[in-house]
N, C-alpha and C positions, 0 to 999 in steps of 0.2 A: 201652261204647256207641261205635260208629264213626260218623263223619261221612260222609254220602253226598256224594260229589264233585259240584260244580255243572257238571262237564265230562263229556260222554259219551265213549264209545269213539272217536268220529270227531273228538274235539277241539272239538265244538260245546258251547255252553252248554245244558244240558238244561232241559226245561220244569219250572218251579217247582211244587211240590205244596203241598197245604193245610198239611202239617206244616212246610215251608220258611217259609211265610208266618207261621205261629204263632211261629216263633223270631225274627222281626224285632224289633228294638228301635230306639227313637228314637236318632238321633246324638247328641242331647244327653246321653243316658245312657251310651252306648258310647264316644264319642270327643268329649268336651266341648272339648278343645283344638283339634281339627280343626274344629269347628263355630265356634269363635271366630275362627280364620283365615279361614273361608269368610265369615263376617258382616263381618270387617274388609277383606275384598277383596284379601287376599294372593294373588298369582298372577294377578290380573287384568292384561290387557295394557293397556299405556299408549298415549299418543297416537302416531300414525304419525310416524316420523322423516323420512320423505321425503313430498313432495307427491304427493297422489293425483290422479286424472284430474278430479275434480270442481273442482279448483282451477285448471285451465288455462283 
């Protein structure tokens, strides 16, 4: 069984089909470590290191 590419011949993401949606699984099942990082906030931007206009 071959996978149908999500990218069409023009390099654009194609429209998803009902079969595509049936294959979706929760991130908690597929990538639990990634979900833990997201919940922990890894990768979030921190506070601004320079003053912004609202502080003038």
